[in-house]
Steps between C-alpha positions, in 0.01 A plus 500: 500500500657825391461829681413812307704816529368787707443702183296215351300467823420873493394476135287191570323682785435806283371280217264318740365828639446642150327180387282496811400864443383408150332171596321646803354784287408255227343216700473613862714413800292199605508350150880519476707246689862528598564223247335712226726795577818296515416298189441823305863601564646152461572436868390242754271540799793414723675810368205709613556420865864602471384841378173575681364444849147432374254561221379805694852643484500443125159668468631808682808522276297433186254774597786744541651387167169539316473858623865567413422388145196728492702793637768446234226512236360824647849650499540403134167666421604816682831514314344427161243780517544876525280545805305313767154536340630352172666213687178434691299489179752253356448288810124504439556381142703203619314425825149497360585290198422145390874424518519584872165338570608176335849478655466523878837330555687805378231746598426728788603377844208686659249299297691175478559462873198674656285195571787298646636780717149574628490145640822537701523584867522874568851456639629322189809659347354469149203716606729790587694457175169506313381812686828676419458411133144633491613827662780541246262437209248750636774758551622451143149542363448826689808662641297778662194331650525158671120458501480553122783254453326240714173546312678455166690197630183339629322574173778352287551191716128432534447550130776261394380235745144527371618513137693177559198337661282595202759441224341366186188713544415851383483603864876458540577769243222721640651480850843605376354783294290631790795485739716688252243780476473518877876517558558743211250739661729516807818569305616859440 
């Protein structure tokens, strides 16, 4: 049995966290086993226990990673557009689209993890990571009014969840269109 280098172990851990962040958003925490995560990155379940204390520890790290990915995307939007309102409108185009609706694994952490995080104990580390991510999203959406940002966040997340639940029907597109109009009305 060969030992892996420390650099390889660090990479394996990062790969597992990234895979878990995608799988948890795609299928839900309860539907994803440790074996599923490790298999997706070509590692064994035994390797998991060398890297993580528990599945709950992985969920907390994966939640943080999912929001880091989202924050990197928001930063890219901000850098690619001349001003915040233009960047926010670009977000609406991508967020309330069939592409985002149909690909929850690479989609919004707020929407992809909401149901699972809601079922955790209030003291769970992943709950705080989720709350931090929601705050950051709301602040990005409205850098001057937290309440407006929270309303827009709730509208977007609720809309994409409902659009996913009604995918394949006309209602799905109607939900995304109505949410877009609602959020656009709040933008400067």
